[in-house]
C-alpha positions in Angstrom: -1.2 -52.4 18.2 -2.2 -54.7 21.1 -0.5 -54.0 24.4 1.3 -57.4 24.4 2.9 -56.7 21.1 4.7 -53.5 22.3 7.7 -55.4 23.6 8.2 -57.4 20.5 7.8 -54.4 18.2 10.7 -52.8 20.0 12.7 -55.8 19.3 12.3 -55.7 15.5 15.7 -54.0 14.8 17.5 -56.5 17.1 15.8 -59.4 15.3 17.0 -58.0 11.9 20.5 -57.7 13.2 20.3 -61.4 14.4 19.3 -62.4 10.9 22.1 -60.5 9.3 24.6 -61.9 11.7 23.4 -65.5 11.2 23.5 -65.4 7.4 26.1 -62.8 6.3 26.5 -64.2 2.8 23.0 -65.6 2.4 21.1 -65.0 -0.7 18.2 -62.5 -0.8 15.7 -65.4 -0.5 17.1 -67.2 2.6 15.0 -67.0 5.8 16.0 -67.1 9.4 13.5 -68.5 11.9 13.5 -66.8 15.3 11.4 -67.7 18.4 10.6 -64.6 20.6 9.9 -65.6 24.2 8.8 -62.9 26.6 7.9 -63.3 30.3 4.7 -61.3 30.1 1.7 -62.1 32.2 -1.7 -60.6 33.0 -2.7 -59.9 29.4 -5.1 -56.9 29.0 -7.9 -58.8 27.4 -8.8 -62.5 27.9 -10.2 -62.6 24.4 -6.6 -62.2 23.1 -5.0 -64.9 25.2 -5.3 -67.8 22.9 -3.8 -65.9 20.0 -1.2 -64.1 22.1 0.3 -67.1 23.9 1.9 -68.4 20.8 1.7 -67.6 17.2 3.6 -66.8 14.1 4.5 -63.3 13.2 3.6 -63.0 9.5 6.7 -62.0 7.7 6.5 -58.9 5.5 6.9 -59.6 1.8 10.4 -58.3 1.9 11.3 -59.8 5.2 14.2 -62.4 5.6 13.0 -63.6 8.9 9.9 -65.2 10.4 9.4 -64.7 14.1 7.3 -67.1 16.3 6.0 -65.7 19.5 5.9 -67.7 22.7 4.5 -66.1 25.8 4.5 -69.0 28.3 2.9 -67.2 31.3 0.7 -64.8 29.4 -2.5 -66.3 30.7 -1.4 -66.8 34.3 -3.1 -64.9 37.0 -1.1 -62.7 39.4 -1.6 -65.3 42.1 -0.2 -68.1 39.8 2.9 -66.1 39.0 3.7 -65.3 42.7 2.9 -68.9 43.7 5.5 -70.1 41.2 8.0 -67.5 42.3 7.6 -68.6 45.9 7.7 -72.3 45.0 10.9 -72.0 42.9 12.7 -69.4 45.0 13.1 -67.2 41.9 14.4 -63.7 42.7 12.0 -60.8 42.1 12.5 -57.1 41.7 12.2 -55.0 44.9 9.9 -52.5 43.2 7.1 -55.1 43.4 6.9 -54.1 47.1 5.4 -50.8 45.9 3.6 -51.4 42.6 1.6 -54.2 41.2 3.2 -54.3 37.8 6.5 -53.2 36.3 7.1 -51.5 33.0 9.1 -48.4 32.1 9.6 -46.3 35.2 7.6 -43.4 33.8 5.3 -45.1 31.3 2.5 -43.0 29.8 0.2 -46.0 30.2 0.9 -46.3 34.0 -1.7 -45.2 36.5 -1.0 -42.0 38.5 0.0 -43.8 41.7 2.7 -45.8 39.8 4.0 -42.6 38.1 4.3 -40.9 41.5 6.1 -43.9 43.0 8.4 -43.9 40.0 9.2 -40.2 40.5 9.7 -40.7 44.2 12.4 -43.4 43.7 13.8 -41.8 40.5 13.6 -38.1 40.9 16.4 -37.3 38.4 14.5 -39.2 35.7 11.3 -37.4 36.5 13.1 -34.0 36.4 14.5 -35.0 32.9 10.9 -35.7 31.8 9.8 -32.3 33.2 12.6 -30.6 31.3 11.5 -32.3 28.1 8.0 -31.0 28.7 9.4 -27.5 29.1 11.5 -27.6 26.0 8.9 -29.2 23.8 5.8 -27.5 25.1 4.0 -30.9 25.4 2.8 -32.5 28.6 3.6 -36.0 29.7 0.0 -37.1 29.1 -2.8 -35.0 27.6 -4.3 -34.5 31.1 -1.2 -34.8 33.3 2.2 -33.0 33.5 5.3 -34.4 35.0 5.3 -31.4 37.3 2.1 -32.7 38.9 3.7 -36.1 39.3 6.8 -34.6 40.8 4.8 -32.5 43.2 2.8 -35.5 44.3 6.0 -37.5 44.8 7.6 -34.7 46.9 4.6 -34.4 49.2 3.6 -38.0 49.6 4.7 -40.0 52.7 7.4 -42.5 52.1 6.0 -45.5 50.4 5.6 -48.5 52.7 6.8 -51.8 51.3 4.1 -54.4 50.9 4.5 -58.2 50.6 3.8 -59.0 46.9 3.1 -62.6 47.9 0.2 -61.5 50.1 -1.0 -58.9 47.5 -1.3 -61.7 44.9 -3.8 -63.5 47.1 -6.1 -60.4 47.3 
């Protein structure tokens, strides 16, 4: 599954509930049309940009809904996003002072530095992941345990805030 689809895939149950709520007494053949809009930028592969920006989610043969994807800023660069945020005065999350991108706090796809910063600011969550490792016998990543992330977070100097507007220019 392409990276940009992960967010919409997680929304599938909610979309089904929306369909059910919109047509409670509809026949089996009625369809609901839904437009899914995500504020996702910096797509992983420029080759996917044209197909990812907008498109139709092919309904399954048994599906009662058709979902159209619209990713309005998917092809924007980091600099374009921050320029628009500055121009419009939109609020932005404080965590951007410490990391370049946001996703789940402890995401298995995150680089080590981001995991450590996540554990630094959210030690209870990191400890819960560590406990899950202990109870399941599985590590957070094949080559990384949450204990290693926690130890790095405990021994690192306090993260220094950075100006995301200036980082975007780099």
